[in-house]
C-alpha positions, 0 to 999 in steps of 0.5 A: 500500500505504501512506497518508501524506505525502512522505517523504525519498527521494521526488522533490521536489513538482512546481511548478505552471505559472506564468502565461504558460507554454504549455499549463499542463500538470502533467506528471511532473518528473524529479528533475533538473528538480526540483533545478533548480526547488527548489534543492539536494537534501536530503542524506538524499534524496541518500543514498537515491536518488543525487540523484534520477538515473534509473538508468543510462538518464538522465531519463524524458522524454515522446516525444510530446505524446500521452503527457502527462497531459491529465486535469489541464489547467488554463486561466488565460484569454487571458493570452498576447495581446500586444494585451491586455497593451498595453491593460492597461499603458496603462489602468494608467498612466492610472489611476495618474495619475488616482489621484495627482491625486485624492490630491493634491486630497484632501490639499489639502482635508484640510489646509484643511477637515479629514478627508474624509467619505463619504456616510454621514458616516464618516471615510474612510481615507487612500488610498495607492497601495500597502500594501492587499492583498485581506485589507485590502480585505476588512476595510475594507468600504465605506470605500474609494471609489477602487480600489487599483491599485498591486498589481493585477498581484500581486492578479490572480496571487493570484486566479488561484492561488485559482481553479485546480482543487485537485490532490494529489500522489501518489507511486507506488512499484513493487517487482519481486520475483522473477527478472524482467529488467524493463527498463521499467515504466509506470503507467496513470493513468485510462483513457488515460494511460500514463506510464513510471516512473523506476528508483530509483538504487541499486535494480534492482527499485524504480521510482517516479513522482510525479503531481499528480492532480486533486481528492482522489484518495483520496476519489474512489478514483482507479484505476490499474495497472501494466505491465512490459516484461521483457528478451527472452531468446536461444533456440536454434531447430533448423536456424535458430540463435540468435534473440532474442525481443522484450521481453515486456509484462505488464499487471496484470489488475485496477486499484488504488485510490489509498489514500494519498499514498505508494503502496507497491506490488509488481507482480503477475505472473500466474504468481505463485501466492503473491502474497498469502502471500509476495510482499506480505509480502516487499514490506512488509519491504522498504519497512520497511527502506527507510524506516528508512534515510531517517528523521530528525527532520524526516521522522519524522511523514510516514514514520510516516504512510506506513507506516500503510496497509501491509497488516501483517495479511497477515504470517504468523507467519514474517514477523512473527518476521523483522521482530521479529528485524530490529528487535532487531538494528537497535535495538542498532546504534550507527549507528541514531539515537533517531528511527529507534528511535522508528520501530521502536517504532511498527512493532512496534505495527503488527506486533502487529496481525498477531500477539499476543503478539509473538515476542520472543526471550528473551535478553540481546540482546532486553533490551538492544534493549528498553532502547534502544527505551525510552530513545529515548522519553525523548530524543524527548520532543516527542510532538506529531509523533505522530498518534493512530494512532501513539500507539495503536501505542505503547500496544499495545507499551508493556507488551511493551517493559517486560516484555522489558527489563532493568528490567521494572517499573511505574516503568519504564513510567510513566517512559517512557510518561507523556508519550506515553500520559498519566496515566490509562494509566500508573495503570491499568497499575500492577497488570499482572502482568508489571511486578513488578520490584523496583528497587535504590536507584540504578535507582529514583532514576533512574526516579523523577527522570525521571518527576517531571521529565516531570510538571513539564513536562506536569502541568495542574490535575489534582492529585488524579490526580497525587497518586495517581501520586506515591503509586504512585511512592513505593510502589515505592521500595526503601526509605524513605530513597529514598522520602523523598529523592524526596519532598523533592527535587522541587518538589511544588507541581505536586501540592499546593496548599500545604504543609498538603496536602503534609503531609496527603498524606504522613500519609495514605499508607501506605508500605512496599509494596515493603519487605514482605519486609524485617524490621519492625525494618529498617523502623524503622531506615529510618524513622530514616534519613529526614530529620528534617523528615519524621518528624512527617509520618509518624506513621501509617506509624510507628504501623503499623510499631510495631504490626506489630513488637509483633505480630511473632515475628521475632528481637529485635535490640538495635538494633531494640529501641532504636529501638522504645523511642525511638519510644515514649518520645520523644513526638515522633511518636505521640500518647498513644493510639497509644503505649498501643495499641502497649503493649497489643500488646506486653503480648499478645505471645507473645514473652518478649523483647517482653513484657520490652520493655514492662517496660523502657519502664515503667522509663524516666524519659523516659516518666514524664510520659506514663505519669503522665498516663495514666488508671488504667483504661488502665494497669490494662488494659495491666498486666492483659493483661501478667500474663495473657499471662505466665501463659499463656506460662509452660507450667510455670505452667499446670500448677501448682496450690495455693500454687505457682500463687498464687505464680506469679500474684503473681510476675507482678504483682510483675514489672510493679509493680517497674517504676519508673513503677509501683512506688508505684502502690498503686491499680494494684496493688490492681486487679491483685490483685483481678482475679487473685484473682477470675479466676485464683485463685478456686478456690484455698483459704485454706491455699494462700494462707497457704502462699504467704506466705513467697514473697510476702515477696520482692515489693515492698511494694504487692504484699505489702499487696495479698496480706495484704488478700486473705488477711484477706478470705478469713479473714473470709468463712470463720471455720472456716478461722481455727483451721486457719490458726492451726495452720498459722501456728504450724507455720510459726513453729516451722520 
């Protein structure tokens, strides 16, 4: 049922027969024989099968030579002839003396005449009786003239080993499910070999056998089948009494094929009508539970390979739910190790092939189980022992585990699966709908630090991709302070070539994705909690935040207003074009408080240098926008006409011109007055302008001058109005 390598609770690998053993037959070794050959059993194996004992019946031995497997007989030649051995020994001693004599003569000649050369004129190697094996002879081709017989016996043994036919060890496990009193099971290997299986210690229904099969049995689809012998039952026969039936033998009708080096099978009785729907699924669950108990760090790779060929596709919804509930219960157990939890993770991946989505219970226990399974991935960070198929299983359940955990966010997935599934998978899952969890500061720092430590271990030369990953990590920060702390706490040479690239990255990255629900003023507060050295690198973020604050209609807080002014006035973080853009947005604000914020900024001495160097046209544009918006925001002013409207317009101009940085700027006042007269007051007559005179006296001097200049212009253009104006002025003076 499963393909894989040896796993912990299987018998040790049988040793091949040594040279000179009679027959050289490779037969099944019992576990006790294995212990004698290999030494002390693995503690994990002892725990599972009791040091390999064969139930209560002792060892399974062959009663006759006819039952020994004959299909893998290996011959090594006539090594058992004593005469041959004597001749070999004699020749060996003669050749040894000859070599020693030749060596002595060669050394004398070398001292007297120099190095000995071959027929090709090359310098020959120094001949020694030992130290040159087959590998060295292959490397020094054509340089030796005398064969090295010092290791002849060892070399013959090596050649004999290489010339033996290749064989593969296959472990067969047979499970009996049902109410059967099975006393013996046999495996039919090939056409004529029937070999008894051993009862696994501690299990009354699990049998096993380990065989060395010739060649590659998986490739050549080696066939086998099982038979069982059930205990006879006492039956009562009328007029005869009690009679005991003989054991019943049951042979499987069809043959199986070897599909892996660990065959996990379940016997098929002819009367079992639910073999595929119930028996096989029960066997899968049995073997999954059995293998879990044997998993440890040295066997996890083999065990994961062994379960790959289990027919998970045969599991129904009922069986998958049973497996998932079993995994949830075991994942939270204190006796389960992290390596075993990794086994459970891969098992979930196989189960997903049968049913998607997996039926996880929606409760706290499931969330805790998923947390434990995710944490085991950080502990087992050496993922090299996972095969490609195991990584595919992990990929299938990555999002599922995170969605059902207590922190179902993208950063959780990135932290736990980056080392296993790579950066491309992590970035691609950023937009998964189920991963929208918002982390608190503690959770974020823990996850981000763990991920960045993994990146430091595995990051190669793909800095561009890892900059994208870093961008996402910072975007998921709960606030700017946490993001800046992560940004500065790690050695970012893994992401950037130099410090300039680091600064450009931060300047080009817009922060605040995870703080959209916070007020704009709160973002400004967070900005000033960031380390001072980062401020200069965050002008783009600050600029966008100030613009957003200028356009916002949220309640104005004194603390927010103070930080806003500080950002504009300091000149440290924004260039002048950005400052003017923010002031323009303030001038357009429908909020009276935000419009007043512009007046406060234009009254700050710290801003004088920046405002004085600003072009007049930009100043006029900002102040003109402020006057228009003030008139629009004033619902009462919109309904006014005549002298009241003129007074309101000049009152707005006076408000902007009373700022300390504008009060003496006559060109600015003239431009504002001209615009107001041409656009806002073009339909007002001269008498209305004259009637406004008394209220204009309260304005600053530059505004009064602009008003008088405009009145004169009207009188020049309309001489007929002069007489009326004189009468109006006389009435005003009398009153």
